[in-house]
N, C-alpha and C positions, 0 to 999 in steps of 0.2 A: 814515570815511574823505575825505579831499578831495585832489582830482588836477588839476592844474593846466595844460591843453595851450594852447598855439596854435593857433590854425583848421588849418594843415596835418597838424599831432598830431592833431587829434581828427578829420580827416577818415579819415587814415591809421589808427587806431586802429577805427572804424566800420569801414571796410573789410576789413580783418583779423578782426576779429570775425563780419562776415557769408562772408568765406570759409571761415573755421573752421564758420560754420552749416551752409554748403551740402557740406562733407566731413563731417560729423558726419551730416546725413540720408542722403549718398549712403552712407555705414558703416552706418546703421541698416537701410538697404534690403535689404544685403547681407548682413549678419551669420544667420547660421544659429539661435546658441545665443540662450534664450529670456533667461536672466541677464544675456549680454553686451548684449542691444539695449534691458533697461530701461535696463541703464548708460548707455547711450549717450543712448537718451532724457532722461535728468535731466541728464544734461549740457547736452543741449542746450537743455533748459528754463531751466537756469540760466544760459546763455549768450544767449538770447535776453533774459531778464531783465536780462542784463547790458548789451544792446543799446538795449534800452526806457530806461534807466535814463540812458545816454550821451544818447540822441536828446529825449529829455526838455529835459537841462540843455542841450544846444544851443539846443534850442527856446525856451527861456524867458529866454535869454539877449538 
């Protein structure tokens, strides 16, 4: 998949992804059920991968 963003769009995307990551980490910390916590951790791991990809593209340009 290819996605072209302006610098401002890219900055906003990274900011939103980091906000979502913080939210997920907060939800993980307060989750009572193991299965739910596992699902949230998996989502957080996927999100971290997306953040790394977006930042690595920005760094290589």
